[in-house]
N, C-alpha and C positions, 0 to 999 in steps of 0.2 A: 481552768485550774492548771497550775504549774506542776509538771512532773518532777519527780525526785532528781532525774537526770538534768533537767533544765535548772533546777534550784542549785544543784551541785556546781554546774558550769557557771552560773551567776555568782555564787559565793567565791569560786576560784578567780573569776574575773575581777570581782571587787577587791579580793586580797591582793592580786597583782597590781591593781591601780594604786593601792595604798603603799605597797613596796616601792613602786616607781616614784610616787609623790615624796615619800620620806627621803629617798636617794636624791631627788632633785632639790629638795630644801636643804639637805646637808651640803650638796655641791654649791648651791647659791650662797649659803652661809660661809663656806670656806673661801669663796671668791670675793666676798663683800668686805671692802676696806673699812666701812663704818661699823665699829664694834656693837653699837646699839641695834643696827639693822641685822647684823650677823646673829645677834642673840634672838631676834624675832624669828629668823629662819631656823635657828636651832630649836626654838620652842615649837614651831610648826612641825619640824621633823619629829620631835618627841610625841606630839599629838598623833601624827600619822603612825608612829610605832604602836600606840594603843589601839588604833584601828586595825593594824596588821594582826595583833593578837586576837582581837574580836573576830575577824574573818577566818583566821587560822583555826580558832576553836570551832567555829561553825562548820568549816570544811571537815575537821576531824570527827565532829559529832555525826555528821552525815555519812562519812566514810572513814572509819578508824585507820584504814591503811593509807589514806590520802596523806601525802607529804608534799605540800607546795614546794616548788623548787628553790625559790629565793632568787632566781635569776632575774635580772632587770630586763625590761622590755627594750627592744632595739633602740627606740627613740631616746630612752633615758641613758643607755650605755654610750651612745654617740655624743649626747649632750655633755656627758661627764669627761669626755676627752679634752674639754677646754675650748669648745667652739664658742667664740665671743658672742655670736649671735644668739646663742641659747639664753644667756642671761637677759639680754635686752628684749627678747621675744616673750619670755615666760615670767619675768618678774613684774607682775601686774599688781 
């Protein structure tokens, strides 16, 4: 059985993954020259935003004082600096 502490950590990790994914999709959309594909990335980012809200709600229900930071993971922050290899490696 999963402890409350384990569940809280898992919820926070899931939330962070969604924050990072939304940021990555927004960055890929901004860098995409094809407007149709850019819209696909924007739609994916919007979907991730709903996932962020889902996990944030779970985090706060488990611990009302919990406030996810909103900070991007290091890999996402570095990717958004414009590393051209990011787009080719992650746009699958």
